[in-house]
Legacy VTK file of the C-alpha trace (Angstrom):
# vtk DataFile Version 3.0
C-alpha trace
ASCII
DATASET POLYDATA
POINTS 176 float
-7.100 -16.270 7.319
-8.541 -13.666 4.995
-12.067 -13.455 6.538
-11.957 -14.730 10.044
-11.441 -11.970 12.632
-9.557 -14.477 14.870
-6.648 -13.915 12.485
-6.529 -10.236 13.400
-3.465 -10.583 15.726
-1.454 -12.087 12.841
-2.500 -9.266 10.457
-1.660 -6.792 13.150
2.005 -8.098 13.285
2.248 -7.996 9.469
0.710 -4.524 9.313
3.133 -3.158 11.934
6.118 -4.691 10.296
5.372 -3.610 6.730
4.172 -0.192 8.103
7.282 0.391 10.074
9.474 -0.371 6.988
7.557 2.199 4.971
7.394 4.801 7.735
11.113 4.665 8.557
12.055 4.718 4.780
9.738 7.659 4.176
10.881 9.617 7.308
14.547 9.133 6.403
13.730 10.591 2.991
11.757 13.571 4.542
14.536 14.454 6.848
17.224 14.186 4.077
17.792 17.413 2.152
18.676 15.343 -1.014
15.090 14.006 -1.031
13.060 16.679 0.672
14.883 19.883 1.135
17.270 22.348 -0.321
18.772 19.667 -2.601
15.487 17.770 -3.350
15.661 15.591 -6.296
19.469 14.904 -6.307
19.061 11.465 -4.584
16.316 10.485 -6.933
18.333 11.577 -9.994
21.127 9.384 -8.767
18.799 6.468 -8.227
17.249 6.844 -11.748
20.613 7.254 -13.429
21.706 4.045 -11.693
18.666 2.272 -12.931
19.219 3.543 -16.450
22.732 2.149 -16.433
21.159 -1.272 -15.809
19.104 -1.257 -19.100
21.921 -2.545 -21.225
23.413 -5.997 -21.916
21.876 -9.331 -22.865
19.951 -9.748 -19.641
19.315 -6.262 -18.338
18.289 -5.735 -14.656
15.935 -2.945 -15.940
13.808 -3.446 -19.011
14.067 -0.836 -21.814
10.413 0.072 -21.560
10.792 0.923 -17.822
14.060 2.783 -18.576
12.113 4.838 -21.127
9.489 5.615 -18.369
12.184 6.732 -15.914
13.905 8.836 -18.564
10.758 10.543 -19.908
8.464 10.804 -16.838
10.560 10.762 -13.649
13.894 12.306 -14.628
12.431 15.589 -16.019
10.674 16.350 -12.655
12.915 15.026 -9.985
11.925 17.383 -7.214
8.181 16.661 -7.660
8.723 12.894 -7.683
11.174 13.140 -4.838
8.540 14.778 -2.718
5.811 12.392 -3.743
7.867 9.320 -3.060
8.945 10.626 0.403
5.357 11.542 1.395
3.931 8.427 -0.189
6.277 6.091 1.756
5.399 7.938 4.997
1.660 7.917 4.444
1.638 4.284 3.451
3.566 3.507 6.699
1.228 5.530 8.786
-1.891 4.066 7.262
-0.581 0.503 7.888
0.564 1.249 11.420
-2.664 2.723 12.544
-4.790 0.344 10.368
-6.632 3.020 8.454
-7.532 2.327 4.888
-5.365 -0.747 5.183
-6.148 -2.233 1.726
-5.504 1.089 -0.022
-2.241 1.744 1.942
-1.064 -1.731 1.115
-1.947 -1.217 -2.609
0.168 1.921 -2.858
2.927 0.229 -0.971
2.848 -2.686 -3.434
2.901 -0.228 -6.285
5.993 1.366 -4.947
7.620 -1.914 -4.261
6.951 -2.905 -7.865
8.454 0.360 -9.140
11.638 -0.282 -7.108
11.879 -3.796 -8.366
11.410 -2.652 -11.950
14.149 -0.142 -11.373
16.479 -2.997 -10.338
16.510 -2.332 -6.521
15.872 -5.691 -4.882
16.785 -5.301 -1.214
13.570 -6.000 0.918
11.202 -5.108 -1.803
10.122 -8.675 -2.850
9.338 -9.505 0.816
7.272 -6.305 1.218
5.510 -6.845 -2.072
4.315 -10.320 -1.089
3.188 -9.031 2.330
1.392 -6.131 0.781
-0.435 -8.516 -1.580
-1.482 -10.548 1.458
-2.645 -7.439 3.195
-4.685 -6.478 0.228
-6.341 -9.974 0.184
-7.015 -9.805 3.918
-7.881 -6.106 4.168
-11.238 -6.730 5.764
-9.532 -8.422 8.704
-6.117 -6.689 8.533
-7.418 -3.481 9.841
-9.700 -5.087 12.413
-7.338 -4.244 15.224
-6.906 -0.732 13.976
-8.804 2.380 12.949
-10.596 0.421 10.122
-12.220 -1.686 12.916
-13.202 1.479 14.844
-14.692 3.031 11.648
-16.564 -0.290 10.853
-17.916 -0.333 14.460
-19.334 3.270 14.285
-20.787 2.602 10.768
-22.673 -0.409 12.059
-23.997 1.590 15.031
-25.094 4.432 12.840
-26.844 2.265 10.281
-30.118 0.929 11.728
-30.375 -2.886 11.469
-33.135 -3.944 9.359
-35.508 -6.565 10.812
-36.136 -9.426 8.547
-39.595 -9.234 7.170
-41.834 -12.262 7.285
-43.331 -13.296 3.899
-46.924 -12.352 3.596
-49.406 -14.873 4.952
-51.043 -17.035 2.363
-54.763 -16.809 2.173
-56.469 -19.787 3.540
-57.770 -22.026 0.806
-61.280 -23.682 1.298
-61.048 -27.259 2.071
-62.329 -29.399 -0.833
LINES 1 177
176 0 1 2 3 4 5 6 7 8 9 10 11 12 13 14 15 16 17 18 19 20 21 22 23 24 25 26 27 28 29 30 31 32 33 34 35 36 37 38 39 40 41 42 43 44 45 46 47 48 49 50 51 52 53 54 55 56 57 58 59 60 61 62 63 64 65 66 67 68 69 70 71 72 73 74 75 76 77 78 79 80 81 82 83 84 85 86 87 88 89 90 91 92 93 94 95 96 97 98 99 100 101 102 103 104 105 106 107 108 109 110 111 112 113 114 115 116 117 118 119 120 121 122 123 124 125 126 127 128 129 130 131 132 133 134 135 136 137 138 139 140 141 142 143 144 145 146 147 148 149 150 151 152 153 154 155 156 157 158 159 160 161 162 163 164 165 166 167 168 169 170 171 172 173 174 175
């Protein structure tokens, strides 16, 4: 499954599904002024404040250390992070759909899924996280029917194939 190119059609379906989820989420953010426009950062501020509200109680949905990260790193720069998230989701989606840098795109998708889960947003994130891990494991075959396969084909054509060399002949030993 992770190394046989005959599994490429299965990986194509997984790639297209996960890629479409990321592309549509990213495009929705890019076209939303609260994420990527005149009011950029307001949607992210609301999301972070909602996550921070989940840090209390005996069994919090958001761990205190992650709340501190949101409070100290994300919340002071909501416009920058809002743009990065919007573009990141879109680029992960495009990378997976066209099958270019499949393993890298899946890694960054998994990283964003993990961030959303740590912030207490479950939704489809666990499913996408598992599929991203699978795509990372199968990245050599997952992009076979995509631009990764095209790049691999041209690299192989550009690199001259080395002919296996024969070991040097042993000198004949005199018969005794």
